[in-house]
N, C-alpha and C positions, 0 to 999 in steps of 0.2 A: 769308793770315793778316792782312796789313795792312788789307785791305778789311773783313774780318770784325771786326777790332778797332774800326775807325772806325765801322762801323754799330752795333755793340753799344753804343758810347759815345754815339752820336747818337740811336738809336732804342730802345735797350734790347734785352735778349735776346729777349723775347717777340715784339716787332714785327719783328725781323730774320728774314729767311727765307733759305734756301739759294739761291733764285733771285736775291734781292737781293745776296747776297754774290757770286755768280757774275757778275752784271752789273757790280758795282762793281770786281771784279777783272779785268774784260774777258775772261771765259772763259765756258764753258757750264756749266750746272748738272750735266750728266753728268761733266764734267771734275772738278768739286769732289768728286763721289762717288768718283772714282778714289783720292783722297787721304784722304777723311774719310767715315765711315759715316753721320754725322748732324751736325746743328747742335750737339748736345750735345757731341760729340767735338771739334768746332771750338772751342767755348767753352773747353774745358779746354786745348787746345793753345795758344790765344791767351793765357790767363791763368796758366798754370803757371809760366812764368819770373817773372812779376810777383809772384805770391804767394810763391814760394820766396825771392825777393830781400827782400820785406817781412818774412818770418819770420826770415831771416838777420840783417836789421837789428835786429829785435826781440831776437833772441838776444844780439847785441852789447850792446844797451842794458841788458838784464837782467843780464848777467854783469859789467857795469861798476859795478853797485851795490855798496855796501860792507856791507850787512847783509842777512840773509835776508828781513826784513820789506820792505826797500826793493826787493829782487829780486822778491818776490811782487807788490807794488804796481805795479812797473814792467811786469811780465808782464801783469797784469790790464788796466792802463791801455793799454798798447801793443796788446794783442790786441783789446780791445773798442772802444777809441776811436781807435786808430791805424789798425788794419787793417779791422776789421768796419765801422766807420763812415767809411771812406775816402770822401771827397767826390768823387773822380774817377769813381765808378760802377763801378770794377773789381770790388770784392767783391760789390756788389749784383748784377751780371751773373752771377757765379759762383753765388750763392745762388738767383737766379731759375732758372738752368739746372737746379740740383738740385731745386728745388721743382716744376718742370714735367716732370721726367724720368718716363718711363713704364717699366713693368717690362721691356719688350723693349729699351730703350735700352742700348747698350753703354756700359759704364763701367769705366774703368781706375782702381782705387782708389789707385794709387801716390801721387798728390799728397796725398790725405787721410791716408794712412798716414804719409807723410813728415812732414806738418804735425803730426799728433798725436804722433808720436815726438819731434819737436823740443819741443813744448809739455811733454810728459811729462818730458823731460830738464831743461827750465827749471824745472819744479816741483820736481824732485829737487834742483836747485841751490839753490832758494829755501827748501826744507823738508828740510834734511839730516836723515836719520834716519827719514823717512817711509817706509812700506812701499810696495812697487810697486803693490799693489791699491788703496791709498789714492790714489796718484798717478794711477793709471788712472781712478779715479772722478772725481777733480778735473779731469783732462784732458777727459773726456767732458762734464762739467758746463760747463767753460769753452767747449767747442765748441758746446754748445747755446745758451749766452748769446751767443756769436759769431754764430750763425745768426740768432737773434732780432733782434739789433741790426742786422745787415746787412739783414734784410728790412724793418725798421721805420724805417730811417734817413731815408727820404724822406717818411714819413708824419708822424712826430711827433718830429723831431730835437731840439727844445728842451724836450721834455716833462720829462725828468729831467736835471738838471745832471750833466755828465761826472764831476766829482769826487765827487758824492754817490753815483752808481752804482758807481764804483770802490770807494769806502769801504764800501758795503753788501756788495758781493761779497767784498771782502777780509775783512770781519768774519765772513761766513758761512764762508769757508774757514778762517780762524783758529779759529773756534769748533769746527769739525769736527776740525781737527788737535789742538787743545787737549783736546777731549773724548776723543779716541782715545789721546792720550799719557797722560792721567790714568787712563784705564781700564786701560792696560797697566802702570802703575806700582804 
């Protein structure tokens, strides 16, 4: 796991191979396959604890805010510019793994389900009274924005100022929530 993590950070997910992981770990490629079915599985095993810790930190930050608006802004900023745009390369490696997955690659969705559940709950705290279907749609939308930022972070990092993109996404979310609350009244 340590060898895989080091290689993912140095070379990126795509350039790292099972054989290079085995060499760096001082073992055989066949021994790696005893524990992991694929490089894809290794990437998730390596980064699962990191992502869970980052989401838990985000949850603490969001819940520490004193208004629903501040909670929502904190969630959007922390998710998109704290985790998705993480400069250590951790999120980029995860998204690269997902982007290159093939239909036959084994994938345990537990990490994604857990992450989305946490975001869903944070949205519920930030938007009291919102219905679950609305929170689900917002959760999926934030995850799509997350994926996009993670993939583009090394290409055009300074293209959009962080605060402006958070403001833009916040305004879209608020417009949706306000529209739905006006329609139901």
